[in-house]
C-alpha angles and dihedrals in degrees: 000000000000120000117254115231134158121224134192121186143175127191112228110201110321103305113034129071126195124190146105143252125221134190139145091298095056136262135316122200116224137206114170147136123270093253091050093051091044089056089049093053092047092059105117091200092070129065104208117216114216132170090224134355088228088072088067093050096109091053094043088050087053090056103268115150116207107214099193131004145180107206109198095202095054093044088052091052089049093053101037105026127222127072108273108104108143115150093247092059094043092049092048092052091045093053095040093247125147105263090210090063096057114117117266122253116277113286125228088253098078096191091051091046093052093051111113096016117134117253130238120011100333110132095190130072118227086259090062094250124125114265110255096228089061089058092058093045092239092116095049097092103124137045089244092058091046087053091057091047093048091048091054089049092050091050093052095042092049090054090048092051093048090052092056099078095154109086090218091057092047090051089050090053089054092048094045090051091050089050090054090056090045089055090059090049092048091054091046096048101037130194115291113246131194096218096195093053093043090050091052092050092050091048091053092052105032106018130254122316104289117237092213143344092284091057090048090056090051091054090048091054090048090055091049096047100080092052095049091044091056090069107049116220095015093127120198119344132166106240089194090065111081092205091055091046089055088050089053091050091047089057087054090052096255119127117196134167093218140003100237116142095248090050091054092045089061088063098045110134095027094093136356090244091074095059090043092050094048091050089047091054091052093051093041092053091055092044095051103031106022102024136109094303091053091049092051095045102044110024110077131213087267090061095248123135109224134186138153117276132206124200092217140010121227094262126046095350107257120158115256135195139190133217091058094291092134098041105039107150114248091238090064094053093094085068091063104084139153116252120248113298094021138084136201123240114204116196121178128185112237124224087343101163098056089045089051089049090057090050101046095041092044090224105169095197093052090042089059089055091058091068089072116086087232107042093193094063097069090039090054091048092051092048094043094234138113117282093247091052090051090050093051090047095052093047091045090051091055093046096044098245119144105169132081133038095337097054096104092041089055088061087053091051091054089052098044101033104030096153093057093044092050090052091054093043093053091052091048093051091049090051093049089054093048095249121143118249130213133227126222090266093050100260111158109226110198120220125201113264113242115256124217113270095006117162118261094247090065092064091045091052091051090051093051091048093051093044091057097036094065089057100035091046093048090048089052089054092052090047093051092047088052093046091050090053093046089051089061096038097055097042095086087053090054089250128141136187110247101175138025108190113178099286097354133092126199114197126188116210138159109274093241090059097045100105093045092048093048090052090049091052091052095046091046090059091055092049094045092050090049096058095033091055093041091224100317108143105243119133123218122196135196135194107226123189133174111219142158094221128033090233091061093067111112117243116284121252113284110284 
């Protein structure tokens, strides 16, 4: 077992680091060089406690690799749910203080903000709360102050660890902490972009780079023209105004309640305006969200797309990213390409949510189905229905839908896989009642509390959310555990993860190490599933492809 030690560090200039280390024996002040501290953080025999991985950003940017971590903020989110996880709140809850009484963040008026703060190296206010200037890092200017900050971190983390008596929850805390460090590395490294190809794709959708605002308006009118021309005599309408779009459709004899894509798709073929409008929306999205402004703001001079990453959202715990990294349109994927001498390895978990359902519910019959490459085939055979019907039924079960083509098959699921269906049903009932639910790794997923006189659909919506959250959240935990293991496995091959997209990893690696890295990614999934499942026989599969461009990856296994 690795030792458990808290660390607090500050980079002074570009070469010197000051800080401190704390554990059960006390604190040790530290003054060292960047390489010395990097070697310290890379020690796999120590699990380093940090308030937030972001605090290590300067050292990670300098090339430090944190082998093992315990990130207090992510463990707090795991245990308590929600997003708020600043050190002041966590400390207040740990010490039994009223969180509402913690001091406010530092004001713009520095002299006013510092009034009432303790002097010297005291990290606590007289009220017992953490001093606010420690939270910003402004106070952390000496090794002695770092020692006080590290000691507070060690105290909180030790209490967090002691509270996680379930081995699954402890393993999740480790994986969530590793994911937090990975997020800092993802933002540092960025996603490789072929600027010439990306520029050509944007030009095709949005028009050439406008010289000025007038030229931008011309391109906008050119995108609008095919839609307006499809309804003769319509005149000038603003396609960015849903009410005016409905007016346009009405003139074409199409009556809709809204202008969402799936609503329009239902009317495809009734009039040329629908196809024109859907194509306009695709091009408009690129022009306004992934156009020339996006390219200039987020793709650096080194041709890397960078955005901030979070290890978990405030709901079921999925990783999130900014700068369009999680929503890049498929038609722009040819612009994501490995630089010369490198390749991309894309690995995507197949049918992950039903496999997770088998694992977290401990449904032996469904677990046996996971050993097939296509899980839905044995399920369909057992239910006596077509494969597509079985797929719809399983997905509907996880999302709480009971109507439509899979209605009869759902009855079959309840008969043939009662353990899994009871697991989902219990989560749904908790959600309807406004009770929090818990993922496999122990994440608390908060559900809205019922309000007096609320309409019946509100309770039903809560139930569906909770029913899916216990599976989606557990799948996110497995994915992050896998990503954390891949991060370590590809490092000796000079590989690095450059994108985590829901259930998909994108790894950049030198071309000569591609086959070895792909094999490591595959074997890492098997190993991760083994310890994550604690021996329960559920099989997880991934589609792994070595490509030069993201768009070259073959389609993932059938969902």
